C-alpha positions as a printed Julia matrix, in Angstrom:
518×3 Matrix{Float64}:
  -5.03  122.29  154.7
  -3.61  125.68  153.18
   0.08  126.23  153.05
   1.08  129.8   153.14
   4.04  132.31  152.52
   5.32  134.47  155.01
   3.68  137.23  152.76
   0.52  135.75  152.94
   0.44  135.06  156.61
   1.42  139.06  157.5
  -1.7   139.76  155.3
  -3.66  137.56  156.68
  -3.02  138.92  160.23
  -3.04  142.15  159.31
  -6.54  141.94  157.65
  -7.99  140.08  160.55
  -6.78  142.85  162.67
  -7.67  145.7   160.97
 -10.63  144.93  159.14
 -12.14  142.19  161.03
 -12.06  143.27  164.59
  -9.69  140.9   166.42
  -6.87  142.86  168.15
  -3.24  141.75  167.65
  -2.61  140.95  171.27
  -5.82  138.54  171.2
  -4.03  136.79  168.57
  -0.89  136.49  170.21
  -2.64  135.13  173.36
  -4.44  132.39  171.31
  -0.96  131.75  169.78
   0.98  131.39  173.37
  -2.04  129.62  174.56
  -2.41  126.75  171.68
   1.65  126.52  172.05
   1.55  126.03  175.8
  -1.02  123.22  175.54
   1.23  121.45  172.76
   4.14  121.92  175.13
   2.44  120.0   177.87
   0.89  117.38  175.94
   4.66  116.73  174.1
   6.95  117.3   177.05
   5.75  116.02  180.22
   8.84  116.37  181.85
   8.57  120.14  182.6
   6.29  119.55  185.5
   9.86  118.47  187.11
  12.52  120.15  185.32
  12.56  123.95  184.16
  11.84  125.93  181.03
  14.04  128.16  179.34
  12.28  130.66  176.99
  14.73  132.33  174.63
  12.78  135.16  173.05
  13.38  138.1   170.5
  12.49  141.46  170.95
   9.36  141.0   167.85
   6.03  139.23  168.09
   7.93  135.98  168.1
   9.36  136.7   171.38
   5.78  137.89  172.43
   4.46  134.41  172.04
   7.34  133.12  174.09
   6.41  135.89  176.76
   2.66  134.3   176.75
   3.91  130.73  176.87
   6.29  131.72  180.03
   3.43  133.51  181.98
   1.16  130.46  181.58
   3.73  128.02  182.45
   4.49  130.11  185.5
   0.57  130.13  186.37
   0.61  126.29  186.5
   3.5   126.51  188.79
   6.12  125.19  186.18
   9.54  126.71  186.73
  10.26  128.72  183.89
  12.77  131.39  182.78
  13.16  133.78  180.08
  16.24  134.64  178.37
  15.54  138.37  176.29
  18.23  138.59  173.57
  17.62  142.33  173.86
  17.08  144.92  176.32
  13.77  145.28  177.42
  13.65  148.78  176.56
  13.61  147.56  172.77
  10.49  145.67  173.4
   7.27  147.44  172.06
   3.86  146.85  171.11
   2.0   143.46  171.7
   4.96  141.64  172.8
   5.74  144.35  175.32
   2.21  144.07  176.77
   3.02  140.32  177.54
   6.4   140.64  178.42
   5.04  143.17  181.38
   2.39  140.78  182.46
   5.16  137.92  182.65
   7.04  140.41  184.98
   4.27  141.22  187.06
   4.22  137.61  187.99
   7.34  137.88  189.22
   8.7   136.24  186.31
  12.28  136.1   185.68
  13.72  137.8   182.59
  17.75  137.93  181.94
  18.64  140.35  179.5
  21.29  138.76  176.92
  22.87  141.61  175.09
  26.53  139.98  174.73
  29.0   137.24  175.28
  29.57  138.11  178.87
  26.3   136.24  179.96
  27.07  133.07  177.77
  28.7   131.17  181.15
  25.14  131.93  182.65
  23.32  130.42  180.0
  25.46  127.13  179.94
  24.87  126.7   183.43
  20.78  126.96  183.25
  21.04  124.68  180.12
  22.46  121.81  182.33
  19.23  121.05  184.25
  16.77  122.33  181.69
  13.83  119.96  180.48
  12.83  122.07  177.77
  13.86  125.2   175.48
  11.5   127.36  173.73
  12.79  129.01  170.92
  10.96  132.51  170.27
  14.07  134.13  168.95
  13.18  135.07  165.59
   9.94  134.71  163.38
   8.65  134.39  159.83
   9.96  137.87  159.02
  13.71  136.83  158.7
  15.53  137.36  155.31
  18.88  137.91  156.24
  21.66  135.8   157.55
  21.83  135.54  161.29
  25.06  136.7   163.05
  26.62  137.79  166.1
  24.3   136.96  169.31
  21.59  135.28  167.75
  23.87  132.89  165.56
  25.79  132.32  169.1
  22.39  131.69  170.85
  21.17  129.33  167.92
  24.15  127.29  168.07
  24.0   127.04  171.86
  20.38  125.29  171.7
  21.19  123.11  169.09
  24.52  122.18  171.09
  22.46  121.61  174.32
  20.97  118.32  173.77
  17.74  119.59  175.24
  14.49  119.11  173.7
  13.38  122.25  171.61
   9.94  123.51  171.27
  10.08  126.28  168.2
   7.29  129.03  168.38
   5.92  129.3   164.79
   9.14  128.31  163.22
  12.46  127.28  163.8
  14.83  130.61  164.43
  17.14  131.37  161.66
  14.83  129.43  158.83
  13.76  131.35  155.87
   9.99  130.68  155.87
   9.1   130.38  152.09
  12.6   128.37  151.38
  13.32  126.34  154.51
  16.74  127.4   153.96
  18.83  127.95  157.56
  19.84  131.8   157.04
  23.54  131.43  158.16
  22.26  128.88  161.12
  19.07  127.65  162.52
  17.44  125.92  165.4
  16.84  122.27  165.03
  13.51  121.85  166.9
  11.92  118.76  168.21
   8.34  120.05  167.92
   7.29  123.34  166.05
   4.12  124.68  166.68
   3.03  126.73  163.95
   0.06  129.16  163.94
  -3.11  129.43  161.79
  -1.36  127.43  158.78
   1.75  125.92  158.13
   4.59  128.32  156.07
   6.02  126.81  153.0
   9.61  126.16  154.6
   8.04  123.87  156.94
   6.71  121.23  154.75
   9.37  120.56  152.64
  13.12  120.1   152.45
  15.72  121.35  153.2
  13.36  122.92  156.35
  11.87  119.46  157.32
  15.51  118.64  158.99
  14.88  121.69  161.35
  11.14  121.07  162.03
  10.83  118.24  164.02
   7.42  117.1   164.4
   4.9   119.85  163.15
   1.39  120.91  165.03
  -0.54  123.63  163.67
  -2.57  125.97  165.98
  -5.67  127.83  165.21
  -5.62  131.39  166.01
  -8.9   132.57  165.06
  -7.9   134.44  161.71
 -11.12  135.58  159.83
 -12.24  133.06  157.41
 -12.95  136.14  155.04
  -9.4   137.3   155.61
  -8.3   133.88  154.08
 -10.92  134.14  151.13
  -9.36  137.61  150.39
  -5.64  136.05  150.4
  -6.67  133.1   148.2
  -3.53  130.93  149.07
  -2.55  128.59  145.92
  -0.77  125.87  147.65
  -2.29  123.14  150.12
  -0.62  120.21  152.13
  -2.34  116.9   151.49
  -4.19  115.27  154.27
  -5.75  112.14  155.12
  -9.04  114.03  155.7
  -8.82  115.45  152.12
  -7.58  112.45  150.51
 -10.31  109.91  152.01
 -13.07  112.33  150.78
 -11.78  111.73  147.21
 -11.83  107.99  147.14
 -14.97  106.52  145.42
 -17.04  103.86  147.06
 -18.57  101.18  144.98
 -22.14  100.16  144.38
 -22.94   96.55  144.39
 -24.28   96.46  140.8
 -21.09   97.32  139.17
 -18.85   95.63  136.62
 -15.23   96.04  135.27
 -16.5    98.19  132.6
 -17.37  100.85  134.86
 -13.85  101.29  136.28
 -11.91  102.28  132.9
  -9.5   100.51  130.54
  -5.89  101.75  130.86
  -3.57  101.56  127.93
   0.2   101.15  129.16
   2.85  101.8   126.32
   5.84  100.69  127.94
   9.07   98.72  127.98
  11.97   97.6   125.84
  14.12   94.84  125.73
  15.76   94.62  129.38
  13.29   96.93  130.8
   9.94   94.59  130.49
   9.67   95.17  134.32
   8.69   98.96  133.96
   5.31   98.13  132.09
   4.57   95.11  134.68
   4.76   97.29  137.46
   2.79  100.23  136.24
   0.12   97.85  134.97
   0.23   95.89  137.98
   0.04   99.26  140.23
  -3.11  100.02  137.68
  -4.91   96.94  138.38
  -4.39   97.33  142.32
  -5.88  101.0   142.22
  -8.94   99.0   140.95
  -8.63   99.93  137.03
 -11.35   97.47  135.56
  -9.14   96.86  132.48
  -5.39   97.17  131.85
  -3.8    96.59  128.29
  -0.02   96.59  127.95
   1.42   97.44  125.07
   5.18   97.04  124.28
   7.53   95.62  121.84
   6.25   92.43  120.5
   8.96   90.25  121.56
   7.9    91.01  125.03
   4.31   89.74  124.94
   4.92   86.49  126.11
   6.66   88.06  129.09
   4.04   90.24  129.52
   1.28   87.94  129.37
   2.56   85.45  131.95
   3.89   87.77  134.29
   1.11   89.83  134.57
  -2.17   87.7   134.05
  -4.37   90.0   134.8
  -3.69   92.28  132.21
  -4.24   92.22  128.55
  -1.59   92.67  125.89
  -1.04   93.95  122.69
   2.03   93.76  120.57
   3.54   96.55  119.06
   5.95   96.65  116.15
   9.72   97.21  117.55
  12.98   97.94  116.21
  16.09   95.59  115.77
  17.43   96.73  119.29
  13.98   95.74  120.91
  12.61   98.83  121.39
   9.27  100.29  120.11
   9.08  101.18  116.82
   6.26  103.96  115.82
   3.53  102.7   113.42
   0.31  104.82  113.2
  -1.79  102.26  112.32
  -0.91   99.63  115.05
  -1.03  102.53  117.77
  -4.58  103.93  116.35
  -5.73  100.38  116.93
  -4.07   99.84  120.26
  -5.96  103.04  121.86
  -9.28  102.21  120.42
 -11.63  101.68  123.59
  -9.2   103.08  125.97
 -10.35  105.51  128.37
  -6.6   106.53  129.44
  -2.83  106.16  128.45
   0.46  106.05  130.35
   3.21  106.42  128.02
   7.13  106.09  128.95
   8.64  103.83  131.44
  11.3   101.84  129.79
  10.71  102.88  126.15
  14.13  104.24  125.39
  14.9   107.46  123.5
  14.62  107.41  119.56
  13.49  108.76  116.76
  10.41  106.31  117.11
   9.39  106.91  120.59
   9.74  110.59  119.87
   7.3   110.39  117.29
   5.11  108.03  118.96
   4.79  110.84  121.93
   4.13  113.43  119.43
   1.45  111.46  117.92
   0.13  110.67  121.39
   0.03  114.28  122.35
  -1.76  115.52  118.92
  -3.95  112.84  118.41
  -5.01  111.29  121.93
  -8.82  111.41  123.09
  -7.96  110.06  126.25
  -5.97  111.84  129.19
  -2.2   110.83  129.19
   0.35  110.2   131.88
   3.88  110.58  130.62
   6.74  109.5   132.86
  10.26  108.24  132.72
  11.6   108.0   128.73
   8.49  109.64  127.8
   9.69  112.87  129.74
  13.16  112.17  127.92
  11.72  112.44  124.66
   9.62  115.14  125.78
  12.83  117.26  126.55
  13.61  117.31  123.19
  10.77  119.85  122.28
   8.75  120.44  125.36
   6.58  122.71  123.63
   4.69  119.37  122.19
   2.51  119.41  125.29
   0.64  122.41  124.35
  -1.0   120.79  121.12
  -2.51  118.16  123.68
  -6.6   118.61  123.29
  -6.45  116.3   126.59
  -5.17  116.71  130.2
  -1.95  115.44  130.28
  -0.16  114.54  133.65
   3.71  114.89  133.96
   5.5   112.84  136.44
   9.41  113.82  136.51
  11.94  112.98  139.3
  14.38  116.11  139.73
  16.91  115.12  137.17
  14.03  114.59  134.39
  12.75  117.96  135.25
  16.29  119.63  134.96
  16.4   118.18  131.43
  13.12  119.39  130.48
  14.22  123.04  131.62
  17.37  122.44  130.11
  18.59  123.28  134.14
  20.39  121.48  136.72
  19.27  119.3   139.39
  20.3   121.82  141.99
  18.18  124.44  140.57
  15.15  122.26  140.34
  15.91  121.39  144.04
  16.38  125.02  145.43
  13.1   125.97  143.85
  11.02  122.87  143.6
   7.37  124.64  144.13
   7.99  127.64  141.89
   9.7   125.09  139.15
   6.73  122.92  139.23
   4.05  125.66  139.33
   5.66  127.8   136.68
   6.02  124.65  134.3
   2.54  123.69  134.98
   0.83  127.25  133.93
   3.24  127.87  131.08
   2.47  124.66  129.29
  -0.8   123.95  130.67
  -0.21  120.42  131.98
  -0.51  118.6   135.33
   3.2   118.08  136.99
   4.14  115.77  139.52
   7.4   116.72  140.87
   8.55  113.71  142.52
  11.1   113.76  145.45
  10.96  114.58  149.32
   7.81  116.19  149.68
   6.49  115.56  146.06
   4.75  118.79  144.77
   1.68  118.54  142.3
   0.94  121.36  140.24
  -1.99  122.42  138.2
  -2.64  124.56  135.08
  -4.45  127.12  136.95
  -1.49  127.98  139.48
  -2.85  125.81  142.18
  -0.35  123.64  143.84
  -0.47  120.82  146.52
   2.45  119.58  148.63
   2.49  115.42  149.63
   3.77  114.58  153.23
   3.63  110.97  152.91
   6.83  108.7   152.02
  10.22  107.92  152.88
  13.72  107.52  151.97
  13.29  103.77  151.8
  11.47  104.42  148.25
  14.45  105.82  146.35
  14.53  102.5   144.34
  14.18  101.53  141.21
  10.6   100.98  139.85
   9.1   103.3   142.27
   8.06  105.97  139.58
   6.58  103.36  137.4
   4.38  102.3   140.25
   3.25  105.92  140.43
   2.6   106.0   136.96
   0.05  103.18  136.73
  -1.33  104.54  140.01
  -2.1   108.04  138.27
  -2.89  106.6   135.06
  -5.34  104.04  136.61
  -7.35  106.61  138.42
  -7.65  108.63  135.27
  -8.96  105.61  133.53
 -11.21  105.11  136.13
 -12.91  108.8   135.55
 -11.0   110.87  138.49
 -10.17  114.2   137.58
  -6.72  114.93  136.95
  -6.38  116.92  140.15
  -7.82  114.18  142.12
  -5.83  111.28  140.37
  -2.58  113.18  140.81
  -3.14  113.92  144.55
  -4.78  110.77  145.53
  -2.2   108.72  143.44
   0.87  110.66  145.24
  -0.62  110.62  148.69
  -1.45  106.78  148.43
   1.84  106.02  146.99
   3.81  107.53  149.91
   1.56  105.98  152.34
   1.73  102.43  151.42
   5.66  103.24  151.16
   5.26  104.13  154.8
   3.03  101.12  155.46
   5.57   98.5   153.86
   8.89  100.45  155.38
   6.53   99.81  158.88
   6.46   95.98  158.04
   9.85   95.23  156.39
  12.03   98.53  157.3
  12.84  101.43  155.1
  15.88   99.9   153.77
  15.24   97.07  151.2
  11.63   97.78  150.23
  10.41   97.13  146.5
   8.37   98.67  144.42
   6.43   95.78  144.21
   6.01   95.92  147.9
   4.1    98.94  147.44
   2.04   97.39  144.79
   1.0    94.7   147.4
   0.06   97.18  149.9
  -2.4    99.15  147.71
  -5.53   97.43  148.49
  -4.75   97.93  152.2
  -3.72  101.45  151.96
  -7.23  101.81  149.74
  -8.93  100.34  152.74
  -7.11  102.37  155.43
  -8.15  105.43  153.77
 -11.76  104.64  153.39
 -12.13  103.47  156.97
 -10.22  106.49  158.25
 -13.89  108.35  157.4
 -15.68  106.41  160.3
C-alpha cells in the first residue's frame, strides 16, 4: 500500500479532477460516504447518542458536512460546529454545507470564545465527535480558536473520528503543530499520509482506516510514490513455498560471523533465527574459545573456530576467513564482535572481497562508522540494520536528529551509499538504493529488549542465503520479526518477552502468513 506526502496527495487529486474527469465534489462525496460507513461500523452508539461535527471552512470541513448530511438522512442526531462564518466557506465545501442546511441541519458558527459554554453543554451527552477542522495542508502552528477547539475535543473524553488526518497534525512528519486532536479512529482517503503511519503521529491517529475515493490509476502512475506500507497481503505473496523433492542444499548456507567472550548469545540468536527461517545450513564463525559453547547450545548449526585476540574477540586472519566463506550463500557480520583494529579489518575485507550478499549489524555497524565509505567498495548487495543510536554514529549525528527524520535519513543514506538500510525502531523503515522505502506496521514496545536485533539479523541473513532478493529479504524479515513479536506479546504479555520467544514463534508466523492467502 502506497504512503503519500501531502504534496503527492494534492497532485493526485488535482490530476484526477483536471485530467481524468472526476469532479472535486464527487471525490468529496466519496470521502464522506466512506467515512460515514466506517463511523457506523465502529461507533454503533451514535444510533442513540448525538454526533457533533467540528468543521473548518476548507475541504476537510466539506468532508465533515457530507458526513453530517448522510448521518441526518439515516435519522441520527447530528449537529455541526463551524469554526468560521458560513460566508467564508467556498467551493465544494460550500456545496455540501448548503446541502446539509437544506435538510434543516443545525450549524452553529463558532468565531470566538463566547460560544465555548454552548460547546461544553453539547459535549456532555455526545456519543461521538467528528473532527473535520483542519486537513493535510496545515503547515503552521495551531493557535487561538482552533487550538481551543482541539483542546476541548481532547479533554471531552468522547470518542473521536478524525477525517483524513487528526486536526493539528503535520501530514508528512506526524508532529503536532502546537496541539493536535487525539483520535479514536482516523479515516484517511485514497492512501495513508506519511505522518499517520509512524511516530510521533501514531499517538494521535488511533486505529487507521483507508477509504478508496476513486483517484485515477493514471494519476497514481504519474505521481509515482516512492514509499509504501508493508501489508499482510504483500508479504504473503513474497513467501516461497516448497516442493516435495527438495533438500537442504536448496535453501542456502548462511555464515554468521559474530560473538566474543561474554557475547556468545548474539551469535546463537542470529544463527537460531536463521535456522527457524528455513535456511538449509547455518555455520557460526566466532572466536575459537566459543566453539564448544556454539556447538552445544545450537546443535543444528555447524561451527568454524576463528582466530582470536587475548581479550576473547575476533582476530582478523585472511586465510581463515577465505576458508570460512567458501560455499556460503550469504554472510551476517557484527553481533557481539566488538570494535577493534581486527574487526574493522575483517569488515573491510568482507566488503571488498565477498562474493556473497552481506548483512551488517551491531558492532559491525560501529566498525563501519569509522569509515562509512567502505560500503561503496562492495560488489554485492549490502544490508545495514542500525538502531537509531548506530545510525547516529554512522552519520556523526544524534539520536534526536535521526528520530525526527527517520524516513528521510534512511532513504538518503541508502541512496548515497548504494546499500539497503533497515532503520529499526517503532515503525521500522526499510530503504533501498533506488530511493524506494517501506514502513513496517508490525511490532510492539515489548520488543525493546536485548537480542531482538540479533534475531532480525539472522532472519534477513537466512532469507538472503535462500536466494531472496535484498528487498524481499528486508521487507519480509522485518514484517515477520514484528508480527511474531506481536504474537509472543499476545501469548505472554508485552513486558518480559525475550528474543528467544520470537525465534520459537517463527515457524508459526511463517505458516500463518502462508495460510492468510487462502
